[in-house]
Structures are given as C-alpha cells and as structure tokens.
C-alpha positions as CSV (number, residue, x, y, z in Angstrom):
1,M,86.1,84.1,117.9
2,P,88.8,86.8,118.1
3,A,92.2,86.1,116.6
4,T,94.8,85.1,119.1
5,P,98.4,83.7,118.6
6,D,97.2,80.2,119.6
7,H,94.0,80.2,117.6
8,P,94.4,82.4,114.5
9,A,91.0,83.1,113.0
10,E,90.4,82.2,109.4
11,F,88.5,84.5,107.1
12,A,84.9,83.4,106.6
13,S,84.5,85.1,103.2
14,V,85.8,87.8,101.0
15,E,83.6,90.4,102.8
16,D,85.2,89.2,106.1
17,V,88.6,90.1,104.7
18,T,87.5,93.5,103.7
19,E,85.9,94.2,107.1
20,R,88.8,92.9,109.2
21,F,91.4,94.7,107.1
22,A,89.4,97.9,107.5
23,A,89.3,97.4,111.2
24,H,93.1,97.6,111.1
25,G,93.2,100.7,108.9
26,Y,93.8,98.9,105.6
27,I,91.2,99.7,102.9
28,A,91.1,96.7,100.5
29,D,89.1,96.6,97.2
30,R,87.2,93.5,96.1
31,R,90.0,92.2,93.9
32,L,92.6,92.5,96.7
33,A,90.3,91.0,99.3
34,T,89.6,88.1,97.0
35,T,93.3,87.4,96.6
36,V,93.9,87.5,100.3
37,F,91.0,85.1,100.9
38,L,92.4,82.6,98.3
39,L,95.8,82.9,99.8
40,T,94.5,81.6,103.2
41,R,92.2,78.9,101.7
42,L,94.5,77.5,99.0
43,D,97.7,77.7,101.0
44,K,99.5,79.4,98.1
45,P,101.9,82.3,98.4
46,V,100.9,85.6,96.8
47,L,103.2,87.9,94.8
48,L,102.3,91.6,94.9
49,E,103.9,93.7,92.2
50,G,103.6,97.4,91.7
51,P,105.3,100.8,92.4
52,A,106.7,101.6,95.8
53,G,104.2,103.0,98.3
54,V,101.0,101.4,97.2
55,G,100.5,99.2,100.3
56,K,102.3,95.9,99.4
57,T,104.3,95.6,102.6
58,E,101.4,97.0,104.7
59,L,99.2,94.2,103.4
60,A,101.4,91.6,104.9
61,K,101.5,93.4,108.2
62,T,97.7,93.8,108.3
63,L,97.3,90.1,107.4
64,A,99.3,89.2,110.4
65,A,97.4,91.6,112.7
66,A,94.0,90.4,111.4
67,T,94.7,86.7,111.8
68,G,96.8,87.0,115.0
69,R,99.8,85.4,113.4
70,R,103.4,86.2,114.0
71,L,105.0,88.4,111.3
72,L,108.4,87.2,110.0
73,R,110.1,89.5,107.5
74,L,112.9,88.8,105.0
75,Q,114.2,92.0,103.5
76,C,115.9,91.2,100.2
77,Y,118.9,93.1,98.8
78,E,121.5,92.6,96.1
79,G,124.2,90.1,97.0
80,Q,122.1,88.4,99.7
81,D,123.0,84.7,100.1
82,E,121.0,81.8,101.4
83,S,122.6,81.8,104.8
84,R,120.9,85.2,105.5
85,A,117.5,83.8,104.3
86,L,117.5,80.1,105.4
87,Y,119.8,79.3,108.3
88,E,123.4,79.2,109.4
89,W,125.4,77.3,111.9
90,D,126.3,78.9,115.2
91,Y,130.1,78.2,115.0
92,G,130.9,80.1,118.1
93,K,128.6,77.9,120.2
94,Q,130.0,74.8,118.5
95,L,133.5,75.9,119.4
96,L,132.5,76.6,123.0
97,Y,130.9,73.1,123.4
98,T,134.0,71.6,121.9
99,Q,136.2,73.2,124.5
100,M,133.9,72.2,127.3
101,L,133.9,68.6,126.1
102,R,137.6,68.4,125.5
103,D,138.1,65.9,128.3
104,K,135.3,63.7,127.0
105,I,136.8,63.7,123.5
106,G,140.1,62.7,125.1
107,E,138.4,59.7,126.8
108,L,136.7,58.8,123.5
109,T,140.0,58.6,121.6
110,A,142.2,57.4,124.5
111,D,142.3,53.7,123.5
112,A,142.3,54.3,119.7
113,P,145.1,52.2,118.2
114,D,146.1,54.8,115.6
115,L,145.2,58.3,114.3
116,V,142.8,57.0,111.7
117,S,140.8,55.2,114.3
118,A,140.7,58.3,116.5
119,V,139.5,60.5,113.6
120,R,136.8,57.9,112.7
121,R,135.5,57.9,116.3
122,I,135.3,61.7,116.3
123,E,133.5,61.7,112.9
124,E,130.8,59.4,114.4
125,Q,129.9,62.2,116.7
126,D,129.3,64.8,113.9
127,S,125.6,64.6,114.5
128,V,126.1,66.0,118.0
129,F,127.5,69.3,116.7
130,F,125.3,69.5,113.6
131,S,121.9,69.4,115.2
132,D,119.0,71.7,116.1
133,R,121.0,72.9,119.1
134,F,123.5,74.7,116.9
135,L,121.2,75.7,114.1
136,A,120.6,79.5,113.9
137,P,117.3,79.8,111.9
138,R,116.7,82.7,109.6
139,P,113.2,83.9,108.5
140,L,112.5,81.1,106.0
141,L,113.4,78.3,108.3
142,E,111.8,80.0,111.3
143,A,108.5,80.2,109.3
144,V,108.6,76.5,108.5
145,R,110.0,75.1,111.7
146,G,108.3,77.4,114.2
147,E,105.4,76.1,116.3
148,E,103.6,79.4,116.1
149,P,101.6,80.1,112.9
150,S,103.1,83.0,111.0
151,V,103.0,85.3,108.1
152,L,106.2,85.3,106.1
153,L,106.9,88.6,104.3
154,I,109.6,88.3,101.6
155,D,110.0,92.0,100.8
156,E,111.4,93.5,97.6
157,V,112.3,90.1,96.1
158,D,113.2,91.7,92.8
159,R,116.2,93.3,94.6
160,A,117.7,89.8,95.4
161,D,119.9,87.9,93.0
162,E,118.3,85.1,90.9
163,A,120.3,82.6,92.9
164,L,118.2,83.4,96.0
165,E,115.0,83.0,93.9
166,A,116.0,79.4,93.3
167,V,116.5,78.9,97.0
168,L,113.0,80.2,97.7
169,L,111.3,77.7,95.3
170,E,111.3,74.8,97.7
171,C,109.8,76.8,100.5
172,L,107.1,78.4,98.2
173,A,106.1,75.1,96.7
174,E,106.2,72.6,99.6
175,Y,106.5,74.8,102.6
176,Q,109.7,73.0,103.6
177,V,113.4,73.8,104.0
178,S,116.2,71.3,103.5
179,V,119.3,71.3,105.8
180,P,121.9,68.9,104.3
181,E,123.5,68.1,107.7
182,V,120.2,67.4,109.4
183,G,117.4,66.8,107.0
184,T,114.2,68.4,105.7
185,Y,111.9,70.5,107.9
186,T,108.2,70.6,106.8
187,A,105.8,73.1,108.2
188,K,103.1,71.6,110.4
189,T,101.0,74.8,109.9
190,P,101.9,76.4,106.5
191,P,102.8,80.0,106.9
192,Y,100.9,82.7,104.9
193,I,103.6,83.9,102.4
194,V,103.5,87.4,100.9
195,L,106.2,88.4,98.3
196,T,106.5,92.0,97.1
197,S,108.2,93.4,94.1
198,N,108.7,96.9,92.8
199,N,109.3,95.7,89.3
200,S,112.9,96.7,89.1
201,R,113.5,93.4,87.2
202,D,111.6,90.5,85.8
203,L,111.1,87.5,88.2
204,S,111.6,84.0,87.0
205,A,108.7,82.0,85.6
206,A,109.3,79.3,88.2
207,L,108.8,81.7,91.1
208,K,105.7,83.2,89.5
209,R,104.2,79.8,88.8
210,R,104.2,79.0,92.5
211,C,102.3,82.1,93.5
212,L,99.0,83.8,93.2
213,H,99.6,87.2,91.5
214,L,98.3,90.6,92.1
215,S,99.4,93.9,90.5
216,L,98.8,96.9,92.8
217,G,98.7,100.4,91.5
218,Y,97.7,103.8,93.0
219,P,94.0,103.7,94.1
220,D,91.3,105.8,92.6
221,A,90.4,109.1,94.2
222,E,87.5,107.7,96.3
223,R,89.5,104.9,97.8
224,E,92.5,107.1,98.5
225,L,90.1,109.5,100.3
226,E,88.8,106.5,102.2
227,I,92.3,105.6,103.2
228,L,92.8,109.1,104.6
229,R,89.6,108.8,106.6
230,S,90.7,105.5,108.1
231,K,94.1,107.0,109.2
232,E,92.3,109.8,111.1
233,T,94.7,112.4,109.9
234,G,92.7,115.3,111.5
235,L,92.1,117.0,108.1
236,S,88.6,118.0,107.3
237,E,86.6,116.1,104.7
238,A,86.7,118.8,102.1
239,T,90.3,119.6,102.6
240,A,91.3,115.9,102.4
241,R,89.3,115.5,99.2
242,H,91.1,118.5,97.7
243,L,94.5,117.2,98.8
244,V,93.8,113.8,97.1
245,E,93.1,115.6,93.8
246,V,96.3,117.6,94.2
247,V,98.3,114.4,94.8
248,R,96.7,112.7,91.8
249,G,97.7,115.7,89.7
250,L,101.3,115.4,90.9
251,R,101.4,111.8,89.9
252,E,100.6,112.8,86.3
253,L,103.9,114.7,86.1
254,R,107.2,113.3,84.9
255,L,108.6,112.7,88.4
256,R,111.5,110.6,89.4
257,K,109.4,109.3,92.4
258,N,105.6,109.6,92.6
259,P,104.0,110.4,95.9
260,S,103.0,107.2,97.7
261,I,99.9,106.6,99.6
262,S,101.7,106.7,102.9
263,E,103.2,110.0,101.9
264,T,99.8,111.4,101.1
265,V,98.8,110.4,104.6
266,D,101.9,112.1,106.0
267,W,101.1,115.3,104.0
268,A,97.5,115.3,105.4
269,R,98.8,115.0,108.9
270,T,101.3,117.7,108.3
271,L,98.6,120.1,107.1
272,A,96.4,119.2,110.0
273,V,99.2,119.9,112.5
274,L,99.6,123.3,110.8
275,G,95.9,124.0,111.3
276,V,95.2,124.3,107.5
277,D,91.5,124.5,106.7
278,E,91.8,125.5,103.1
279,L,94.5,124.5,100.6
280,G,96.5,127.2,98.9
281,P,99.6,127.2,96.6
282,E,101.7,128.8,99.4
283,V,101.1,126.3,102.1
284,L,101.4,123.4,99.7
285,A,104.7,124.8,98.4
286,D,105.9,125.1,102.0
287,T,105.1,121.5,102.7
288,A,105.5,119.7,99.4
289,N,108.8,118.3,100.5
290,V,106.8,115.8,102.6
291,V,105.9,113.9,99.4
292,L,108.5,115.0,96.9
293,K,112.0,113.8,97.8
294,Y,114.0,115.0,94.8
295,E,114.8,118.7,94.0
296,R,113.8,118.5,90.4
297,D,110.5,116.9,91.3
298,L,109.9,119.6,93.8
299,G,110.7,122.3,91.2
300,R,108.3,120.9,88.7
301,A,105.6,120.6,91.4
302,L,106.0,124.2,92.4
303,D,105.3,125.2,88.8
304,V,102.0,123.4,88.7
305,L,100.7,123.6,92.2
306,P,98.7,126.8,91.6
307,R,96.9,125.1,88.7
308,L,96.3,121.9,90.8
309,V,94.8,124.0,93.6
310,D,92.7,126.1,91.3
311,P,92.2,124.7,87.7
312,N,91.0,128.1,86.5
313,R,94.2,129.9,87.6
314,T,96.7,131.1,85.0
315,L,100.2,129.6,85.4
316,P,103.2,131.9,85.3
317,Q,105.2,131.9,82.1
318,P,108.5,130.0,81.8
319,G,111.3,132.0,83.2
320,H,109.5,133.0,86.5
321,H,111.3,133.1,89.8
322,H,110.3,130.8,92.8
323,D,110.4,132.6,96.1
324,G,113.7,132.0,97.8
325,H,115.5,130.7,94.7
326,G,116.4,134.0,93.0
327,H,117.0,132.3,89.6
328,P,114.8,131.2,86.7
329,H,113.6,127.6,86.3
330,H,112.2,125.8,83.4
331,H,110.8,122.4,84.4
332,D,108.3,121.4,81.8
333,G,111.0,120.2,79.4
334,H,109.0,121.3,76.3
335,D,109.8,125.0,75.9
336,G,113.2,124.5,74.3
337,H,115.1,125.9,77.4
338,D,117.4,124.2,79.7
339,G,116.1,122.6,82.9
340,D,117.1,123.5,86.4
341,D,120.4,121.8,86.2
342,G,121.5,123.2,82.9
343,H,120.4,120.3,80.7
344,D,117.8,120.4,78.0
345,D,114.8,118.5,79.4
346,R,113.9,117.4,75.9
347,H,116.8,114.9,76.1
348,E,116.3,114.0,79.7
349,V,115.8,110.3,80.7
350,D,112.5,109.7,82.4
351,G,113.2,109.4,86.2
352,R,111.3,106.1,86.5
353,A,113.3,104.6,83.7
354,L,116.5,105.9,85.3
355,R,115.6,104.4,88.6
356,T,114.8,101.0,87.0
357,A,118.2,101.0,85.3
358,M,119.9,101.8,88.6
359,D,118.2,98.8,90.1
360,Q,119.3,96.3,87.5
361,Q,121.2,93.4,89.0
362,G,124.9,93.2,88.1
363,R,124.9,96.7,86.7
364,H,128.5,97.2,88.0
365,D,129.8,93.9,86.7
366,K,131.5,95.5,83.6
367,D,132.5,98.8,85.1
368,Y,135.5,97.8,87.2
369,Y,139.0,96.7,86.5
370,G,139.4,92.9,86.5
371,A,135.7,92.2,85.9
372,P,134.9,88.8,84.4
373,G,134.4,88.7,80.7
374,P,136.4,88.7,77.4
375,G,138.3,91.9,78.3
376,P,138.7,95.1,76.4
377,T,137.2,95.2,72.9
378,R,139.6,97.9,71.7
379,R,143.3,97.2,71.9
380,T,146.1,99.6,71.2
381,A,147.7,98.9,67.8
382,P,151.3,97.7,67.9
383,G,153.7,100.6,67.9
384,A,151.0,103.1,68.9
385,G,151.5,103.0,72.7
386,Q,153.1,105.5,75.0
387,G,156.4,103.7,74.9
388,A,156.5,103.8,71.1
389,R,155.8,107.5,71.1
390,S,158.7,108.1,73.6
391,F,161.1,106.0,71.5
392,A,160.2,107.9,68.3
393,A,160.8,111.3,70.1
394,M,164.2,110.2,71.3
395,A,165.1,109.0,67.8
396,R,164.2,112.5,66.4
397,R,166.4,114.2,69.0
398,R,169.4,112.1,68.2
399,A,168.9,112.7,64.5
400,V,169.0,116.5,65.1
C-alpha cells in the first residue's frame, strides 16, 4: 500500500528501506538502512553524527517522504531556551479574552464580601486561561500532541546548550511533554525522531543512551557516483566518475571546509549547464567556488587541481602565479615560505580544529567585561597605577 498521511507505510525489511529511499533520491548503504529500519520498529530515536554535508538532515526528510509522515523540524542554536522547543503561552490571546470577558469577571466578583474573596474566585478560573486554547505548541509538543504521525528532526543538537539537552530527555525516552499548568501529553503515535550533530561538542551520556547511534562519513567513490546518478545532474557517466575522484582528492587537503555531497551534486550540475564533456584544470578552476567557500581553501585547490585531473602532470613549483591574481602564493605550508595571508603555514591551526573551537559553547563567557567568575588574575601592585605615576611626576616637578 502506498504511503499516505492517514496510513503511513511501515518498512517491511532493511531492503525495503534501501529501495524506498532510493526511489526518493537517497542512496543508503546497508548499515544506514538497518539503522532506519530499527528506528521504525523499536520506536527509538536515532542520533546521526558526522561532518556537515554527508546527508544527515536529508535522511530525516527522506524518511518523512518515504513513510508519508509530516516533517517537523527543530533547528538548534546557542542560547535556545525551552519555550522555543516545547511550547509557550499565547499571552496576547489571553489578554484579548480577558478584555472580552471583563463584564463576566465583574459579575463573578460582584457579591464578594472582600478583596481576598474576589481574588480567590478569580484564581479558581485559572484553568480557563491556561488550557489548550491558549497553548502555542513548538516542534516537540506538536510532534507529541499532533494527531498526524510525524518525523521530528532535531537538527544540529550539538549547537544547543546543555540545558536544552536535559529538556529533550523526557521526549526522547517516553515520547511525552509535561506542561506544568495543564499536565502531561503522551504521543498516541510515537514520532520518528532523528537528531543530527556535527560533532562541535560532546553530547551528554544521558542523551546518547536514549538513542540509536550512527556515525556518517563521506561515502566511498562508488556510492558517491551512485548519488550523482540518482540526482540526474546531466553529467555524463565518465565525467561524473572523474569529478568524484577530483572531489575525493580535494577532501585529502587541509581545508577549512571539505566539499559536501550536496556541493558535489551542485558542481556536477554546474558543469553540465556549461556543457562540459571532459574535465580540465581551467574549467574546474573557474567553477571550484561552487564547492570551496573559503579563499585559502580555493587557493590550495588551484595548486593541486592539475594533478587531480591528470595524476601524471607535473605541478608548478612554489612561487607560481595564478591567473588573475598577479602575486605569488604558497599554499602547501611545507616549503618554509609564508602562506597567502603572510603567515607561515607551518604554524597554522588546522581549519577543522579552528572551526570546532569557534563552535564551543560559552566561548565568549570570559571575554567580556563583567563576565561571571573570580575576576582578573593579575592585579596592579599598590602604588604602581596611573594615579601613583602622576603623583610621583608632580613631586619631582615641585622638588626642581
């Protein structure tokens, strides 16, 4: 039976996962298909970890499409609080109803003997204003409370604060969300939950314990070529195979950001639009910005593209000029010369390590005035401050 919103089709086997994912343009290997099959049969969330651009988010989208379920997405970010993930109260609507019911409230408190009694009568009506009518659900509550079966994507959970991780635990373990003013909502049909992480920080053991786990990396050459075929990029088989080898060569470089699978697909479509039948260093250099988004990465790629296109080709010696630059570059970082920004590449921090450091939670906590903590570790010695120096100078002038 085909998947529909009312009757989402379950997977019959691991092979069924592979076939139905392929029908939606997602090429899954045996290990990934097995994990997806277990996700749907064991009713357990799955945590996908790996570098950006290897198909983690796309897996959740494909799962929703293949099963006919509604896709709900929670995009995580630093500083996110539970009101953006679970629910919040529609205070504007509550205020509007209060104004509309002003006369009724007056009747309710008209014969109250004193203020305390009037307040007590109003308190008894709290449940009217804190009910489903005024509850604004966010993705987690919507996935649990909704009547329609869903796939809940919690994207880049490693970017969220650890406090939000704790909020997620109840939903991941029991498929329920507690609203203190109302009660606990439990899912009638548990959602399929997919969490993704780019490994910018370690996730808690409590969160990992509640999930199936799968580490995704870049695919091998044959599977990446199969992905290109499934996307119908318009590139010929031989050219697509050659492009895959070039991209795999670029990923071996010390790049700040490696080309993702989706960017490989974009590059293939770009070359097809330009009518490229055979790859050459010139056309790849002209279009490499499709997959390389940092100037230093692009410079290093331009150095090696001739070798990647033709392994028997001799590379130019350090100190050559790129067309259009008009100045020498040294990108390999091993020849003892400065890099393209004037720094010695031998002492350069790896781009991936730098990016990970930039993604650390709370990295700014100690860098601003008034930040919490014990305060400065070095204090000016008594008598050594600016005021003391000015006083000493004035004393010398008087002595003269």
